[in-house]
N, C-alpha and C positions, 0 to 999 in steps of 0.2 A: 503494499498499499505506499508506495511511494508519491513523489510531487503530482505526476499526471493523474492517479487515482483520485487524488484530493481535489485537484482543479476541475474533473469532470464532475465531482459530487457538488462541487460549488454552483458549477451552471444548472446541475438538477435543481440544487435548491432556490435559485433564482424562478427557474418554471415552476417549479412545485407553489411558490409563494404567490405567484401570478394567477396559477389556476383556482387556490383555494381562496384568494381575495375575488376572483370571479363568482365564484359558488356562492360566497358570502352577500356580495351585491345584488345577485338575483334574490337571495332569502330577505335582504332587508329591501328591495323595491316591492317585493310580492307581500310584505306585513307579516315575516316569520320573525318570532321573537326568539335570540339566542339564549338558551340555558346550558348548565354547567351539569354533569351527571357523574357518579359517583364510578371510580376506578374499581375499587373492592365491592362485591356486591354476593348476593344468595346465588341460587342457580337461576335467576331468574336474569342473569345478565348472560345466559347461554344463547349460542345461535343453536342449530339443529344439532350439533354433535357435543354432547355434554363430555365425551370423554378427553375433549382436547381443550378443557377448561384447567388452568394450572390453581393448584389448590393452595391456600393459605390458612395459617392458624392465626384466626383474629381475635384473641384475647381469649382463647380456648374454646372458641368456635369456628366450624367449619365455614370458610369462605372463600370466595375466588377472585381474581383477576378477571377484569368484565372482558366480554366480547362484544357487547352490542348494548347501547341506552335505549333499544327500542320499546321496552315494557316501561320505564320510566318515561319517556317522550308522549306514549299514549296516554298516560293519565293527565299530565299537564295540558295535554290538544285539547281535552275537554272542557279545560276552563279558559284558555289563550287560544285558542282556535289554530294558530300555525305555530311550530315551535322547531327548533334545529340543533344540531350541537356536531362539535367534531372532538372525536373521542382518539385515545389511543386502544385497538383493539389486541387483545392478545391470546395466542392457541400456542397450546402444547403439541405442535405439530413435529414428529420425529424424523418426518423426511426431509433431506437436503436436497433440493432440484429447484429448477428453474420456475417453479410456480408456488411453492410453500414459503411463509415467512414464520415466525414466531410473535412479530409483533409489528403492526401496521398503522397508519392514519384508516378512519373511517367517518364518513361525514354522513349522517343521518335528520332526517326529518320527520316529522308525523303532523297530518294536517285534518280537520274535519272537513269531511269530503270523499268523492267517491274515486273509483278505478280511471276513468278517463281524465279527470282533473290531475291525480296521482302523475300520470304519464307525461302529461304537457309539462308539471312542474320538474319533474325528471329531465325531461328534453333542455327546456330552459336553464336548469342549472348548469348540465353538462355545457351547454353552448355557450352561457354568460362565462364560464370559466375560459371554455377555447378562445373566445373572443379577447379576453382581458390579455392570455399569452400571446395572441397575434398583435394587439397593441403595445406591449411592454417589451415582448421578449424576440424580436426581429433577429439580433444577434446570437442569441442563445440558440435558436430554431437553426440559424445556418451552420452553428459548430455542430449539432446534432444531425445534419443534412436533412432537415425538415422542409417542405415547400409550403407555401400557405396555400396551393392547392389542395394537398393532402387535408388540412385541417377544416376545407370548406365541407367534407363529407358530413361533418358533426353537427352540422347545420339542420333543425329540427324542419320538417317532420322526420321521425324514423318509422322504418318498416315494423308492421305488427304481423304477427305468426302464431297462430294457438300452437300449443304441445305438438297436438298431432299431427298438424301440418308441417312444422319442423319435422319430426321423424320421418314424413314421406319423403319429404325434400332432402333429407341427408340419405336416405335408402336409394333414392334417385341418383344422388352424387356417389355413390359407391360404398356405403356403409351399411351393417347389418344390425338395426335396430328392430326392438320390439315395444309396442305400445305398453307403457309403465316402467321402460328403462330410464336409467337418470341419464343425462348428459357430459360427458366427458371435456375436457380441455379443447382436445383435438376437434370434437364435434362443433363445439362453441366457436372455437378461431375458423373453421370452415364455413359454417352460415355467415358470420360476420366477415369473413374475406372476401365472399363474393357479394354480400348484398348490403355491406357498411353495417351502420349501427341497427340492431334490429332487437324489438321485444319479442322474446319467445313470452306467451302468456297461457294461462288456465291449466296449469300444472295438474297431473294426478296429486290426490292429496296426502298419499302414503309418501311423497318425496318431499314436503314441503313443511314447514315450521307449525306447529300446534294449532297457533291462535289464527293463521290465515282463513280467510271467510270463504266458505262452502259458496258455491255457484249454486242460486237456488233453482236453476233449471237444469243441473245437473251435480249433485252434492258429492260426486266421486272426485271433481277436480276443484280447485281453489280460484278464487279471484286474484291471480297473483302473476307477476311478470319479471323476467330475468335480463337485462339489457346485456347483450350481447356485443362487444367491441372487438375490431381487428388486432391481430396482434396479441391481446389480454385474453379476451373471450369473456366470462362471466363478469361485470364490473359494477354490476348494481342489483340488489334482490328488492323487491317490492310486494307489497300486498294491500287489499283491503284487510281490514282485522276483526274480528269475532269479538263481540261485546256483550254478546247474552250470556249472564253467567254459569247458569245451568250447563249449556251447549260448550262454553270455555272448559267448566271443569269435566266434562264428559271428554272432550279432544284432549286435554291434558293428560288423564289417566289412561286413556288408549295409546298415548304416544310411545316410541320405542325410546325416544329421549327422557321421558319418565321412568320407563323400566330400567334404563340404565344407571340412571340415577340412584333409584332404589338399590340398585345392586352393588353402588358404591357406597351404601348406606347413608343416602339420604332419604328425606321424607316430604310428604305433601305440604309440612310447615315452611318448606323453603319457599314454598310460593303464595305465603299466607297473605302478605301485604298487597299483592297483585289481585289476586281471587277476593279479598274482603273489599276490596275497591270498588271490584263490578257487582258483587253482592249486594253491596248498600247504596253504591251512587243511582239515584231515581232518575237521571234523565241522561242516560246512554247515547251518545249520537254516533252515527256511524265515521269510521276515521279509516285512514291508511297512511302508507308511510313507506320508507325505504333505506337502503344503506348503500353509499356510493364508495366504494374502494379507491382511494385517492391515487395509490399507485398503479392500479389497473387502468385507471383514467391517462395518467402518464405514459404509460407503457404502450397505450394506444395510439396517442398524439404524436408521441417522440420515435414509434415504430422500435421499440426493443425489443430484444429475443427473451430475455429474463426476466421476471420480476423485480431481482435483485439490482438490476441497473436502474429500477423507477424507484429506488428508495436511498435516501442521502446514507443511512445508515442500516443498511441489511441484515436482519437479523435472522439467524435459525439456529438449529440445534448445536452446531459446531461454531457461531461465531458470535461474540457478545464485544462491546465497546467500554 
């Protein structure tokens, strides 16, 4: 890690600064309120996989380094309407490769509103960040060999494709997938490599987080969307949220994540503050939100082959600064 390595990271830091500045600019313009979320949580800070949470001894109680502030933001959205935050997301990922990190920046927002509005907010947030990079970082873009024409593809609207259509498209492209299969990073990159930024929507319920809202027209799928980007694959996960207490509780108890938590010695009480809110709150409103992986967006706009090239201090099992 000599001088050229650090010089490259310094250039990356400037692009990252402008990207996040653009994200925030759109949030402020759209009336979102920035809030601060805890980095030490119960299991309520987990994404889909409880097994990748870092355990902590929190004064004799089991706690975790957070992976997402989604549930904290959901509750505040009921009072503030539109909220966002920028956190460090921690994953106990044992793999050392071009895809996984143990720590990264996650830009998250929740709003009172439905799916179409959600996707428009995501598009506008991404484009606002890219525009800021275009306006402020022409020198750095040249350093990375990125032309303005490349970044123009990130201007909305983005392609929308239901999950089953994506499976059919990928099979026509030469893959061998069945309905119900999860998409791997090479599937995601193939889609976005040909179509540009693309939302894959309405995923089978068993593949997604327990509180994504079921589609009333087909309860086997959830009203969700992953945004796939060139070079990086999935950069955004998003969905409408379930806010009916009884259904929320049922979905949690049915989830593989909950079963893995119990196997690790956890209990339903790990979710008590979140469940209690929806049990007692008298005026629940339809809400939805997302998490945007900052490094995944950087990887896409700078055409970087590895996620580690898109993080100023890339952390994995073998590296620590």
